[in-house]
N, C-alpha and C positions, 0 to 999 in steps of 0.2 A: 854091334850094339852102339847106340848113341847115348852115353850117360848124361849128356847135357840137353836132352830132348824130353820135354814133359810128356809128349805123346808116347814116346818109346818107354818111358818109365811107367806110365799108366798101363800100357799093354803088357809090360813085364809083370807088373803087379797083378794084372788079371790072370796071367798064366800061372803065377804062383798061387793065387787065390783058388782057382779052379782045380789046382793040384793038391789043395789042402795044406799048402806051405804058407801059413798065415803070417808068421813072423817075417818071412822074406817079402811077402806081399806088402806088409805094413811099411817096410823099409823102402820099397820101390814107390809106393804111393806118397810117402813122406817126401821123397826126392822130387816127385812130380809136383807136389804142392809148393815146395820151395822154388822150383823153377818157374812155375806159373801160378802165383798166389791168387790171381783173380779168376781162376777157372775152378768152378765148383766140383767138377768131376772127381778130382783127386780127394777132396775132403769127403765126398759122399762114399767113394770106394774105401777110403781109409776107415770111416766109421763102420762100414759093413764088416771089414776085416776085424776091427776091434770087437764087434759083436760076436763074431765067430769064435774068438778066444775068451769070450765071457767078460770083457772089460766094458761094461755099460757106461761108466764114467768117462772113459776116453772117447767113446762114441759120442756122448753128449758134448764133449769139448769140441769135437769136430763139427757137430751140429751148430754150435755157437759161431764157429768160423764160417761155416757154410751160409748161415743166415745173412751175413754181411755181403755175400757174393751172389747167391742165387736162392732167393726166398722160396720159389716154387719147388726146387729140388730139395730144399731143406724140409718143406712140408712132407714130401714123399719119404724122406729119411726118418722124420719123427714118427711117421706111421709104422715104421719098421722096428723102432726101438721099443722093447717091452717096458711096460710101466711097473 
């Protein structure tokens, strides 16, 4: 495992996400976002994980960060956040 690799952390987050281990997915995605703050994938994945645990406000916070990095991916995310 490469803890200082944003790609590795994103993949680890995906593994946790699809296993239903959302708190661990969130931690991995947060690490990925810290390692590569200009890559929208981690913010998008993090928002989806927050939605899975019912934290809409945290998902919206990720959307605001994502908007500054990848506006197209943010549009996709906003379509997935319940109103």
